[in-house]
N, C-alpha and C positions, 0 to 999 in steps of 0.2 A: 231132332227130338220131334215128335208128333204129339200134339195136344189132343187129348180125349174130351170132346165136348161134354160127354155125361159127366165129368169130374169138375166142370167150371161153374155149373149152376149153383144157386144159393141153396137149393134143397140137398145138395150133394153132401153126404156124412162120411167123412174119411175113417171115423171110428168104427161105425157098422161095416163099412167096405173093406176094413184091415189095410188101409193105405196110409195111415198116420205114422210114418217111419221117420224121416227127416234126418239130419246130420248133426243136430246140436247135442247139448250135454243130457238130454233126457229123451226117453223114448216111450211110446205107448204099449205097455205089456211086454211080452216076449215076442222079439221080431224075429221071424223065420223067414225062409225063401218064399213062403205063401204070403207073406205081409206082417202087418203089425197085429199085435193082440188087442185086448180090451183094456181100457184104462179109465173108464168113468163108472159111476155106481148104477147107470142104467144101459151100459154097453152101447151109448150113442153119444153123439156130439154135444147134445144141450140137456144135461141133467136138470131136473126141476129144482126149486129153491130147496136147500138142504142136502142136495145130491152132492157129489164129489168127484174130483179126478185124483188118479193116482199114477204118477209117472215114475219111471225107473231109471236110474243111472245108465246112459248110453254105454254099453260094454260091461255091465253088472256081471259078475260071474267069470268074467275072463282075466286071466293073469295080465298085470301090468305089462304093456308094450308088447302084446301077444300077437296083435292083429293092426294091420295098416287101416282097414276099413270098417272093423266092427266096434272100434272103441273111439270115443269122442276125440277129435284131433288135438284138443287143448287138455287132455287129461294128465295127471301126474306121471303116468307111466311114459307118455310121449314126451313130456319135459324131461323125464330122467334120460330118455334116448338122446334128445337134443343136447343135453349136458354132455352125455357120453360122448356124441359125435365130436365134439371140440370146436363145432362151427359156432360162428358168432353172428353172421349176418354181413360180415365183411366179405365182399366178393373175392377178393384178392387172396385174404386169409383163407377163406373157406375153399377155394380151388386148390391151393397149395396142400391144404389139410386132406382134402379128397385124393389129390396125387400121391400123398404119403400112404392112405389107407389102401389105395388101388395097387401101389407097389407092394404091399404086404400080401397081397392075394396068393395063397397057397403056400406061403413061407411057413416052415416048421415053427413050432412054439418055442420061443426065446425067453430068456430072463432079462435081457437087456435090448436096448435099441428102440427104434421108433415103432416097430410092430407089437411090442409087448402090450401097449395100451388097447389095441384094437383086437387083441386075443382073449380079453378078460372082461368083466363088467357086464352090464344089462344087455349091451349090444350083442356080446358073444354068449349070451344065455348062461352067464356067471364064468365060464371058461376055466382054465385056459384051453383054447381050441385054436387052430390055424384059421387064419382070415379067410372067410369064403364070401360068397356072393351076398348072403345077408348083411354082413359088416359093412361091406362096400356099399350096398343100397342104402343102408341107415345114413351113413356119411353123406352120400349123394342126395337123399331125401331133404336134408337140411342145408344144403349148400345155399347161401343168400338168404337164410332165415334168421331173423333176430326177434327172439321170443318176446322181448318187452320193447320193440320198436315204438316209438322214435327214442327211446331211452338205451342206454348201454348199461347192462346188468353190473359190470365191474367198476367203470368209471364215473357213471352218472346214473345210478339206478332209480327207479320210481320211488317216491316216498313210501315208507313202510314195507317195502319188499324185503324178504329174508336175504341174507348174504348168499353169494353162489359159491358153491352148491348147497341148496337147501335140503333139509329133511323133508321128504314127501310121503302123502298119504293117498293110497289108491284103495277105496273101500276098505277092508280090513287089513290091508298089507301096508307095511312102513317100509318105505325105500330110503334107506341112510346112504349118505355119500362116504366115500373113502376117508375123509376127515373125521368121521364119527367111528366107523367100525374097521378101517384098514382095508387092504386089499388082501384076498380077493373078494371080500363081501361086499364092499361098496358098489353101488350102482355105476359109478363113474370111474372106476379103476381102469 
């Protein structure tokens, strides 16, 4: 990575220069391949007294879990994918889980057996579909990830958190677990 000295000075304005992109839960206007949009009342970094900023949810307008890089990594859609992956942060469990998903690669759609889960739900775009690179990659993405570390969502959850799997909200979309809507409509089927 190379530092651009022009962008390190106190007078550099990331809003005017369309470089306020980031990877957090909020973004400045519509982010395109040309950079960020405008998100202040004066289209600059420091609006005067009475001015304002308007930030947009990072990934706004995209379907839940439809992108690895264009949606906030702690979004509800990504949480739904993590739950669907059946990974839990325990490396032994997650590696075995990944092995099962990988062994299902290309197998025909079934109604029983270990591959059924990976052929439906949010990771399979609803499904049922044969397990492909997308499903195996999702499981691999979450190997070793504990969403609520250092807690365990099942045995010692953080205070006040919903039971696993929760009903999730991503923008105007409600993501229901199978325990609420059954399969194949639940995100975690």
